[in-house]
N, C-alpha and C positions, 0 to 999 in steps of 0.2 A: 524517199524512194518513189519513183514514178514509173508507170508502164507506158510504153510507146508501141504503136502498131503500124504495120505496113501491109498493104494488100494489093493484089492484082486479080485478074480473072481466074487464076489458077490456085494461088496460095495466099495465106495470110500468116503473119508472124507477130508475136508479142515479145518485147524485150524490156527487162527491168533495168533501171539505172543503177540498182545495187548489184555490183559485180559486172555491169554491162552484160547480163546473162540472158541468153535466149531461153524464154520460158514456154513458148508455144509455137508450133508449126502445124497449120491445118490446111486441108484441101478446101478451097473456097466453095466449091459446089456441094460437097458432101458433108462438110464440117468435121470430117474425120481428123482427130488429133494424132500426132506422131511423136510428140515429146512426152517424156516421163513427167508426172505431176508433182514430184518432190515430196511425196508422202514419206514422212520421217520414220515410219515403221520399217522402211527398207533403206532409204537414202534421202536426205533432206535437200538435195540439190537437183538441178535439171541440166545445166550446161555451163559449169564454171570455167573461167579462164585460169590457167595454171601459170603463175608469174610471181616472183622472178625465179622460182625453181619448179621443176616437175618432179613429182614423187617425193620420197623421204630422204632426209640426210642421215648419214651415219651418226648415231648418238644424238640426233635432233639438232645438230649445229654444224656450222662450217667455219673455216678460218680464212681470213683475207688480210694481207698486209700486217701480219703479226697479231691480229685480234680475232677473237672468237665471237660468233653471232649465232644466237638461237633462232630457229625458224621452224614453224610447223609444216607438215606435209603440204605440198603444192603452193606454198607461199601465201601472200596476204591480199593480192588484188581481188580475189573472188569475194572477199568480205569488206570491200570498200565501196563507197558511193562514187560513181563516175558522173562527170558532167556531160550533158548532151551538147555536142559541138555543132551538129548540122542534122537537119531532117528534110529530106526531099520526098518526092512521090515514091521513089523506090529505094531509098537508102537512109540508114541511120548511122551516125558517127558519134562515138563516146570517147572521152579522154580522162586519164588519171595522171596526176603528177605527184612527184615525191613530196613528202612532208617531214616535219621534225620527227614524227612517230615512225615513219617508214625508214628513215635514215638510221634509227637505232637498231633496226633489224637488217638493213641493207644499205650500205654507206655510199649510195650513188644518186646523182641527180638525173632523173629520167622523166620521160613522158611516154605513156602507153596509150595508144589509140586502138579502139576496137570498132570495126565497121560491119554492118549487115546490109547486103544488097540483094534485092529479089529480082529475078528475071525468069519468066515462064514458071516452071516448077522447081526452080533452083534458088537456094539461099547461099550466097558466098559470104563467108566469115573472114574478115581480114584483120591482120595485126600489124601495127607499126610501132616499133620501139625506137625512141630517140635518146641518144646519150647527150645530156645537156651540159656536160662538164669537159674540162680540158685534159682529162686522163681516161685511160681505157675503162670500159664498163663490161662486166661479165653477167650473163643471165641465161635463163632457159625460159621457154614458153610453150604452152600446149593447150589443146582443146580437150574437153571431157563431156561431150554431148551424150545424153541418155535417151534412147529411143524405145518406144513401146514395143514389146515382144513377149507375148503375142499382141497383135494390133487390133484384133477383133474379139469381142466378148465370146466366151464359150470355147475358145481354142486353147490348145496346150502349147506351151513354149517348146516342149520336146519334139513337137511336130515341125518346128521351124528349123531353118538352116542359115548358115553364114556363107556367103560366096566371096571368094578371093580371086579377083580377075587374073587370068593368065598364070595361075599357080597350080602345081601338081602336089605340093606339100608346103607346109609352113613350119619353121622352127621357132619356138617361143621360149624366152627366158621365164623363169618362175621366181616369184618373190619369196624372201625369207619371212619368218614370223615377225621380224622387226620392220618389214616394209622395204628393205634393201634388196638388191638383186642377188640371188643366190647363184652358186655355180651350176645348179641344176638347169637343164634344158630338156624340152620335150618336142619331138617332131610329130606333127599331125598329118598323116596322109589325107589327101582330098579326093573325093569322088567327083570327077568332072568339075573341080573347083569348089565343091561344097563341103562344108564341115557341119555335121549334125550337132545341134545343141542338146547335149545330154544332161542328165540331172547332176552329174559330177564335173562338168566342164570347168566350172569356176571354183572348185573346192580348194584350190591352192591360190586363189585370188586372180589377179590379172594375167593375161597372156601378153608378153612383151615381145613384139615382133620387130627386130632390128634389120639394118643393112638394106633398106630399100627393097625388101622382098616383094612387097605388094604396094600399089598406089591407088587401088580402088577396092572398096569393101562394101558388100550389100547384105542387108537382112532380107530373107526370103520366106514367103509364106509356105504352108504345107504342100502346095503344088510345085514349089521351087521357083515361083515368080518373085523377082525382086520388087519390094515395095518401098525401099529406101536405100540410097547409095551415098557413101561418103567418098569423095575424090580428093587427093592431096599429093603433094610432092615431098612431104616430110620424110626424113631418113628412117623414122621408126614410128610405131603406133602401139596403142594398147587396145585390147578387147577385154571388157570387164563387166561383171555383174557381181553383187555382193556374195562373198563366199558362203556356200551352204545355206542360202536363204531362199533359193528358187524365186528370186525377185522378178517381176514381170517387165523387165527392161534389160537392154544390152547397150553398153557404151562402145562407141568406135572413136578412138582418141588419137588424132595426129599430134605428134610431139617433135619439138626441136629442143630436146633435153630429156633427161632420164634420172631416176633415183640413183643414189650411190650404189656401187657394188658393195656387197657384204665385206666389212673390214677395211673399206677405203680410208686412207689416212692422208690424202693430199689436201690442197687448199682449193678455193673457189676456181682458180685459174686452171685447175687440172681435172675438173669434173668432165666425164665423158659426155659427148654431144652438146656441151655448153657452147654458148655463142659469145663472141667478143666484139665490141664496137669501139672503134677508135674515137678520139675526141670529136664531138659534134656529129658523129656518123649516125645513120639510121638503118634499121633492119625491117624488111617488109615481107610478109608471107600470107598465105590464105589457104582455105580449104572450102569445099562446096558440098552442101547437102542437097540431094535431089530426091523428089518423090514422084 
């Protein structure tokens, strides 16, 4: 595992080769950190990539072409060493390719590239998935960045807010006790786009916001000023902090994929929000974090 850094006059980032995971995002002038520090008392990760699935599978397994494959929540890429492909003044590019071990869980020949590009006060995270075989490939991919909230010592998270641009309300799906999507939904009225972070907001785990309801989400300090914004074109996203822990961070997670619905009995080709690549085709998407 190696750590790589990029910096400009505004921001500096640190990325680990293990999982190609963004571990640090700081203001260059103030040295203020914005990323969660992976303290295992709450959550041992900072910003894992979710690949080749997002969320949990029904009964911890999926079927494809008549075979059943076990896979843990969010897939395996977050726990693998990536190779550094390129490092420039303002960009890092990492890659992961299939192995004998990955094919036992996921029977496809793939290449996953994760890039980080800094410009001004923005970090753009890019994904490129390549199908290296002559048959169709099915996958999901998503981000899971965790941001400090509160961001300053001595402040309370319950004085902070989440801002959903151009929204009057959001409707979120709720996870079951097994990590699959339940039938339950909850609608949150917004006050001028703001949702207060209450002590019980995450008691039922993540809020899963589907159907392109919002494309820009900000964390806001007690005055209502946004100190961090995540912009994306993904069809759905999650808002998460560990249930009933009052953890001092909030995740804003753009997804191209989702956990199974409770009771789902289809195969990999039928998973909602899943992606399909034809032979030798590529998938490219990105999201941006701004401070």
